[in-house]
Backbone as a ProteinNet text record, in pm:
[ID]
protein_1_A
[PRIMARY]
MDKIRTSVCIATYNEAKFLKEQIESLLHQTILPDEIVVSDDSSSDDTPRILEEYQNRHPRLFRIFLHKDNLGFVGNFERCLKEARGDFVVLCDQDDIWLPEKLEKQIRIFQQYPEVGMVFCDLKVVNSNLALVRNSFWDILGFREEGD
[TERTIARY]
5147	5271.4	5310.3	5427	5473	5448.2	5429.1	5416.6	5533.3	5505.9	5621.5	5652.1	5770	5810.7	5833.8	5775.7	5780.4	5853.6	5954.4	6021.5	5991.6	5964.9	5948.8	6062.5	6139	6255.6	6229.3	6256.8	6259.9	6381.3	6431.6	6545.3	6507.1	6530.1	6470.3	6591.7	6556.1	6637.9	6559.1	6539	6466.3	6332.8	6255.8	6127.3	6006	6027.6	5928.7	5799	5780.6	5657.7	5556.6	5623.4	5525.6	5537.7	5631.2	5662.1	5549.2	5474.2	5364.8	5256.5	5224.2	5121.4	5174.3	5310.1	5372.5	5354.4	5407.9	5397.2	5265.2	5168.4	5039.1	4981.8	5016.3	4969.1	5022	5150.4	5212	5132.4	5102.5	5033.6	4886.2	4833.1	4697.3	4685.5	4791.5	4786.3	4699	4621.5	4545.3	4620.5	4742.7	4839.3	4959.2	4987.8	5097.5	5235	5335.1	5462.7	5521.3	5621.6	5673.4	5771.6	5831.9	5916.9	5922.7	5945.5	5966	6099.4	6193.3	6338.7	6353.9	6402	6428.5	6579.8	6637	6775.4	6770.7	6808	6800.9	6926.2	6946.7	7070	7111	7112.2	7157.4	7059.1	6939.9	6836.4	6854.9	6833.4	6841.7	6700.5	6592.5	6467	6406.8	6274.2	6207.7	6214.6	6249.3	6247.4	6302.3	6415	6469	6362.3	6317.5	6216.1	6078.6	6037.3	5914.5	5943.4	6053.1	6093.7	6104.5	6173.5	6167.1	6045.9	5957.2	5822.8	5746.6	5764.6	5696.6	5761.3	5891.9	5964.7	5916.7	5906.4	5871	5722	5638	5493.3	5481.2	5578.8	5576.2	5715.2	5766.1	5906.5	5942.2	5832.9	5861.1	5851.1	5795.5	5779.8	5891.3	5923.7	6014.9	6174.8	6259	6408.9	6464.3	6500.3	6542.4	6703.1	6769.7	6910.7	6941.3	6978.2	7007	7159.6	7201.8	7336.8	7375.9	7505.4	7551.7	7624.5	7675.6	7739.5	7635.8	7634.7	7543.7	7605.7	7523.8	7564.9	7523.9	7438.7	7389.3	7272.6	7188.3	7069.1	7097.5	7180.7	7214.2	7268.6	7364.1	7425.6	7318	7227.4	7128.8	7031.3	6988.8	6906.6	6980.5	7109.8	7194.9	7191.5	7211	7220.7	7096.7	6983.6	6848.6	6823.4	6857.2	6842.1	6927	7049.3	7137.2	7072.4	6998.9	6931.7	6798.5	6747.2	6609.8	6620.9	6533.9	6522	6425.9	6343.3	6231.5	6260.4	6170.1	6178.8	6128.3	6043.1	5997.3	6031.1	6110.7	6154.3	6091.8	6027.7	5958.3	6029.5	6054.8	6116.7	5996.3	6007.4	5906	5983.3	5951.8	6020.2	5962	6046.1	6006.4	5893.6	5835.2	5720.5	5599.6	5617.3	5504.9	5414.4	5280.3	5159.7	5099.2	5079.8	5040.1	4885.6	4820	4681	4688.3	4577.2	4569.3	4595.5	4571.1	4583.8	4714.7	4809	4931.4	5005.6	5038.9	5117.8	5055.3	4919	4841.9	4842.3	4824.4	4822.7	4962.2	5068.1	5202.6	5237.8	5205.7	5236	5153.7	5030.7	4953.1	5014.2	5079.8	5146.2	5264	5348.3	5451.2	5414.7	5297	5237.2	5187	5116.7	5069	5171.3	5289	5378.1	5518.3	5559.7	5684.9	5813.3	5798.2	5913.6	5940.7	5836.5	5852.4	5962.4	6048.9	6148	6125.3	6032.6	6009.8	5869.4	5800.8	5674.1	5669.3	5614.8	5594.2	5453.6	5401.3	5277.8	5269.7	5164.7	5129.3	5116.2	5120.5	5096	5009.1	4946.7	4869.3	4966.6	4961.5	5048.2	4969	5031.2	4962.7	5063.8	5000.5	5081.7	5125.4	5189.1	5233.3	5124.2	5002.8	4887.6	4807.1	4846.7	4797.4	4677.3	4657.5	4552.2	4600.9	4508.2	4526.1	4567.5	4679	4729.9	4694.9	4732.5	4714.1	4678.8	4577	4536.4	4641.3	4720.9	4809.3	4944.5	5046.2	5179.9	5218.9	5157.7	5184.9	5129.9	5016.2	4971.2	5059.8	5129.7	5219.4	5332.2	5381.7	5488.1	5447.7	5333.7	5269.8	5293.8	5295.1	5309.1	5176.5	5173.8	5037.2	5056.7	4946.7	4948.1	4896.1	4967.8	4946.5	4914.2	4816.5	4783.4	4701.2	4717.8	4632	4671.5
13451.3	13388.4	13375.3	13383.8	13357.5	13229	13207.6	13070.7	12981.9	12859.2	12767.2	12703.4	12713.2	12643.6	12501.8	12412.6	12267.1	12190.9	12111.7	12016.9	11881.7	11791.6	11651.3	11592.8	11504.4	11428.1	11296.8	11234.1	11099.9	11030.5	10940.6	10850.1	10740	10722.9	10602.5	10503.9	10370.8	10279.8	10161	10129.2	10015.3	9992.6	10099.5	10082.2	10131.1	10112	10150.5	10100.1	9979.2	9922.5	10004.2	10096.7	10173.2	10311.5	10354.9	10494.4	10576.1	10539.7	10620.6	10651.2	10545.6	10560.5	10656.5	10647.3	10741.3	10883.5	10911.6	11041.8	11098.6	11022.1	11063.3	11107.3	11033.8	11066.8	11203.3	11236.6	11375.3	11472.9	11448.6	11548.9	11571.4	11485.5	11499.9	11545.2	11601.3	11670.2	11775	11808.6	11927.4	12046.9	12038.3	12145	12092.7	12134.7	12084.3	12132.6	12042.1	12089.9	12191.2	12267.1	12365	12295.8	12187.9	12110.9	11969.2	11876.5	11730.5	11705.9	11669.3	11642.6	11501.4	11445.4	11302.1	11264.8	11184.6	11142	10994.2	10958.1	10820.5	10755.6	10629.7	10577.1	10474.5	10528.7	10432.6	10324.5	10348	10246.5	10183.1	10052.4	9975.9	9932.8	9979.2	9942.8	10065.8	10092	10198.3	10336.2	10323.6	10429.2	10575.2	10561	10690.9	10752	10655.9	10697	10758.1	10699.6	10739.5	10884.9	10899.4	11025.8	11142.8	11110.3	11206.7	11252.7	11140.6	11168.8	11269.2	11259.8	11348.2	11482.3	11482.8	11603.6	11700	11616	11685.7	11738.8	11675.9	11709.6	11823.4	11824.9	11929.2	11981.2	12053.4	12094.2	12189.9	12276.2	12372.8	12308.3	12185	12112.3	12007.7	11934.4	11822.8	11864.2	11818.4	11834.9	11697.2	11639	11498.9	11489.3	11412.5	11392	11230.5	11215	11065.9	11039.7	10942.8	10917.5	10795.2	10814.7	10693	10600.5	10651.9	10564.4	10537.8	10423.3	10394.3	10457.6	10535.3	10608.6	10525.7	10434.5	10359.4	10439.1	10367.6	10422.3	10560.2	10560.1	10683.1	10798.2	10763.2	10865.1	10924.4	10842.8	10887.1	10985.8	10953.1	11036	11172.7	11155.4	11271.6	11369.5	11312.2	11398.8	11468.8	11396.9	11451.9	11568.6	11543.1	11653.8	11775.1	11755.6	11871.3	11963.4	11895.5	11963	12038.6	12004.5	12054.3	12204	12284.8	12432.5	12473.7	12384.4	12428.5	12455.1	12519.7	12553.9	12422.9	12345.7	12223.3	12117.2	12017.8	11910.2	11777.8	11712.2	11584.6	11475.3	11363	11250.7	11164	11106.1	11024.6	10898	10785.1	10659.9	10613.3	10544	10522.5	10435.2	10363.3	10291	10350.9	10476.8	10540	10580.1	10579	10642	10722.7	10866.8	10947.4	10969.1	10988.9	11020.3	11171.1	11225.3	11357.3	11465.6	11449.2	11558.5	11559.1	11467.3	11453.5	11586.3	11642.6	11767.8	11882.9	11896.9	11997.3	11986.9	11871.5	11858.4	11882	11833.3	11858.3	12002.9	12072.8	12211	12298.3	12247.1	12322.1	12314.5	12199.3	12189.5	12299.7	12306.2	12400.7	12534.7	12571.5	12706.9	12731	12636.8	12649.4	12646.6	12577.3	12561	12584.6	12708.4	12735.1	12675.1	12644.2	12592.6	12437.1	12385	12236.3	12225.8	12123.6	12104.5	11982.8	11888.1	11767.8	11723.3	11683.2	11607	11485.8	11387.2	11264.6	11205.1	11117.5	11067.4	10915.1	10858	10712.8	10679.7	10550.4	10502.4	10373.9	10353	10229.1	10131.2	10001.9	9904.5	9830.7	9814.5	9746.9	9646.2	9564.5	9455.3	9500.8	9433.2	9469.8	9499.2	9455	9482.4	9606.3	9665.7	9780.9	9743.3	9619	9575.6	9613.4	9653.3	9697	9570.3	9576	9478.2	9517.6	9639.3	9698.3	9839.9	9892.6	10031.1	10128.1	10075.5	10158.1	10095.5	10152.9	10117	10133.6	10241.3	10281.3	10165.9	10115.8	9989.4	9879.6	9843.6	9745.8	9777	9902.3	9934.7	9963.1	9970	10005.1	10146.3	10236.7	10381.1	10442.2	10537.6	10604.6	10753.6	10799.2	10931.8	11016.3	11144.7	11247.3	11373.2	11465.2	11574.4	11556.1	11650.8	11627.9	11509.3
-790.1	-809.1	-945.3	-976.7	-1115	-1156.4	-1302.3	-1341.3	-1320	-1284.2	-1258.4	-1400.3	-1446.8	-1575.3	-1534.5	-1611.3	-1582.7	-1703.3	-1651.6	-1742.2	-1706.7	-1795.1	-1785.4	-1837	-1764.9	-1806.9	-1817.4	-1947	-1968.6	-2015.5	-1942.5	-1996.1	-2058.4	-2189.4	-2246.2	-2289.1	-2309	-2358.2	-2405.4	-2532.2	-2587.1	-2526	-2523.4	-2465.2	-2566.6	-2692.7	-2801.8	-2763.3	-2696.9	-2675.3	-2605.2	-2503.1	-2409.1	-2446.6	-2528	-2536.2	-2592.7	-2695.4	-2746.3	-2648.2	-2562.1	-2460.7	-2347.4	-2323.9	-2223.4	-2273.6	-2382.5	-2446	-2450.2	-2497.6	-2512.9	-2380.7	-2271.8	-2141	-2087.2	-2138.8	-2110.2	-2190.4	-2311.5	-2392.4	-2364.3	-2264.9	-2223.6	-2081.8	-2026	-1897.4	-1885.9	-1783.8	-1773.5	-1770.1	-1722.8	-1752.5	-1811.3	-1940.7	-2006.4	-1959	-1962.7	-1939.1	-2031.1	-1984.8	-2087.8	-2182.5	-2134.1	-2222	-2181	-2279.4	-2241	-2304.6	-2215.8	-2245.7	-2240.5	-2340.2	-2353.8	-2384.1	-2314.1	-2331.1	-2359.5	-2487.7	-2522.2	-2520.6	-2454	-2426.4	-2518.9	-2649.9	-2769.4	-2797.2	-2800.5	-2826.2	-2955.7	-2970.3	-3097.2	-3147.9	-3075	-3128.9	-3195	-3200.6	-3271.4	-3178.3	-3059.2	-2975.4	-3033.4	-3105.8	-3162.1	-3268.5	-3358.6	-3455.4	-3399	-3286.7	-3222.8	-3167	-3095.9	-3045.5	-3145.4	-3255.1	-3360.8	-3424.4	-3426	-3489.5	-3393.2	-3253.9	-3177.6	-3176.1	-3186.2	-3195.2	-3317.5	-3423	-3551.2	-3531	-3467.3	-3440.9	-3337.2	-3243.7	-3138.8	-3117.3	-3220.4	-3206.5	-3081.4	-3041.7	-2924.5	-2793.8	-2795.6	-2664.7	-2643.5	-2738	-2723.1	-2749.1	-2661.8	-2672	-2670.5	-2768.8	-2772.4	-2797.9	-2709.6	-2719.3	-2743.9	-2865.1	-2894.4	-2880.6	-2803	-2776.8	-2845.1	-2899.7	-2973.6	-2879.5	-2767.1	-2669	-2547.6	-2488.4	-2379.8	-2253.9	-2190.4	-2072.7	-1942.7	-1958.5	-1840.1	-1782.1	-1696.6	-1647.3	-1572.9	-1482	-1391.5	-1497	-1574.6	-1663.9	-1750.7	-1798.3	-1903.7	-1821.8	-1705	-1630.9	-1601.1	-1560.5	-1532.4	-1652.9	-1775.9	-1887.2	-1913.9	-1897.1	-1914	-1812	-1689.4	-1590.5	-1625.3	-1670	-1699.4	-1810.8	-1897.6	-2015.8	-1979.8	-1856.6	-1818.2	-1783.6	-1832.9	-1800	-1709.8	-1659.9	-1578.3	-1427.9	-1364.5	-1221.1	-1149.9	-1207.8	-1156.2	-1252.6	-1200.7	-1290.8	-1241.2	-1343.7	-1304.1	-1383	-1309.3	-1368.5	-1416	-1536.8	-1588.4	-1649	-1573.9	-1610.2	-1746.5	-1815.5	-1965.1	-1976.7	-1876.7	-1890.7	-1818.6	-1772.8	-1696.7	-1792.3	-1739.3	-1806	-1707.2	-1716.8	-1613.6	-1635.7	-1511.6	-1506.5	-1540.1	-1609.1	-1663.8	-1569.8	-1438.6	-1340.6	-1271.6	-1303.4	-1221.4	-1218.8	-1318.7	-1315.6	-1233.9	-1276.8	-1218.3	-1055.8	-1010.9	-872.4	-797.5	-876.3	-809.2	-813.2	-931.5	-930.2	-833.4	-801.8	-698.7	-564.4	-537	-402.7	-399.4	-499.1	-500.8	-489.8	-553.6	-542.9	-403	-337.7	-208.3	-92.3	-120.8	-21.4	-79.8	-94.1	-170.4	-93.9	23.4	99.8	68.7	-3.3	-24.1	-152.4	-126.8	-225.2	-314.5	-276.1	-350.2	-325.3	-434.5	-428.9	-495.1	-434.7	-502.3	-474.5	-566.9	-552	-565.2	-525.2	-531	-684.4	-716.9	-854.4	-849.8	-970.2	-986	-1052	-1014.7	-1062.6	-1161.3	-1289.2	-1395.8	-1461.3	-1529.4	-1604	-1739.7	-1819.5	-1951.6	-2051.9	-2008.2	-2098.3	-2042.7	-1952.6	-1874.3	-1797.1	-1765.5	-1674.2	-1532.3	-1450.7	-1308.9	-1237.7	-1157.2	-1076.5	-927.4	-893	-762.7	-773.3	-708.4	-711.1	-644.6	-558.8	-489	-463.1	-504.4	-470.6	-333.6	-272.4	-134.6	-49.4	-82.7	4.9	4.1	-100.6	-110.6	-18.7	-0.1	76.3	221.2	248.6	379.9	413.4	315	321	354.7	434.5	485.6	435.1	369.1	312.1	421	439.4	521.1	442.7	485.7	413.4	293.8	187.5	64.9	4.4
[MASK]
++++++++++++++++++++++++++++++++++++++++++++++++++++++++++++++++++++++++++++++++++++++++++++++++++++++++++++++++++++++++++++++++++++++++++++++++++++

């Protein structure tokens, strides 16, 4: 099978507090994405500076779009998705921190089951200090995993 090109899309707005940890978790994936597309919704904190810093360090990986006007949550994600070039597009919320195997496991599902159109996974719930609150969000929702 051909290589699946992967885009990670992040819509940011005033989340400098968690941004470095988030980006570092993307850079430490066992399979790196082909691109990280970030659409910033006119942040007034250090978010734009942090994004430009990563873009300067990894110019072939990061594509950053800084907006002067606020697009709103949905509009910002829509803009980010329009810029994505990958076959497999993954949304990454601005306060997410990914486990290292996340992309690898999701890509493997698409390779094994080409008819699949969407993959999602459980998450660990943490507080603002990254201390574990719940080991599974699915448990909170009463969701039961089937398959792999």
